[in-house]
C-alpha positions in Angstrom: 0.0 0.0 0.1 1.3 3.3 -0.9 -1.0 6.1 0.6 -4.3 5.7 2.1 -6.4 3.5 -0.5 -3.8 3.9 -3.2 -2.0 0.8 -3.9 0.8 -0.1 -6.4 -0.7 -1.2 -9.7 -3.8 1.3 -9.4 -4.4 3.3 -12.5 -5.4 6.7 -13.2 -8.3 6.9 -15.7 -9.2 10.6 -17.3 -12.6 10.4 -18.6 -14.2 13.3 -20.4 -17.3 14.7 -18.8 -19.3 15.5 -21.9 -20.9 12.2 -22.3 -22.3 12.6 -18.7 -23.8 16.0 -19.3 -27.7 16.2 -18.9 -27.7 13.0 -16.8 -28.5 10.8 -19.8 -25.6 8.5 -18.2 -25.0 8.1 -14.5 -21.6 9.9 -13.6 -18.7 7.8 -12.4 -18.9 6.5 -8.9 -16.9 4.3 -6.4 -17.5 0.6 -7.0 -18.4 0.8 -10.8 -16.5 -1.5 -13.1 -14.9 0.1 -16.0 -13.4 -1.7 -19.0 -9.9 -0.4 -19.9 -8.2 -2.1 -22.9 -10.3 -5.2 -22.2 -9.4 -5.2 -18.4 -12.3 -4.6 -15.8 -11.2 -2.0 -13.3 -13.1 -1.2 -10.3 -13.2 2.7 -9.5 -11.8 3.5 -6.1 -12.1 7.2 -6.2 -13.5 10.1 -8.4 -12.2 13.5 -8.6 -14.5 15.9 -10.1 -12.6 19.2 -9.0 -9.1 18.9 -10.6 -10.0 19.0 -14.3 -12.1 22.2 -14.5 -11.7 25.3 -16.6 -13.6 28.5 -15.3 -15.5 26.3 -13.0 -16.7 24.1 -15.9 -16.1 20.2 -15.5 -13.9 19.1 -18.4 -13.1 15.6 -17.3 -13.2 13.2 -14.2 -9.8 12.0 -12.8 -10.6 8.4 -11.7 -8.3 6.1 -9.4 -9.3 2.4 -10.5 -7.7 -0.9 -9.9 -8.0 -4.4 -11.3 -11.5 -5.9 -10.5 -11.5 -8.2 -7.6 -8.4 -6.4 -6.2 -10.5 -3.9 -4.2 
């Protein structure tokens, strides 16, 4: 374990916010499974503050790890 919930092998995923605008698709949340290059990753944390321009959310910064490792 490196710091808090972050572990060696965790991945940072930058996900554009545009597909989630308007609520048609639920926003990323802890515990949700993402597929990245064919590998299932479970979301550990979602940061919706870092990647903003003029207060407008541009992208989510996500920490994810191999499914089942959480």
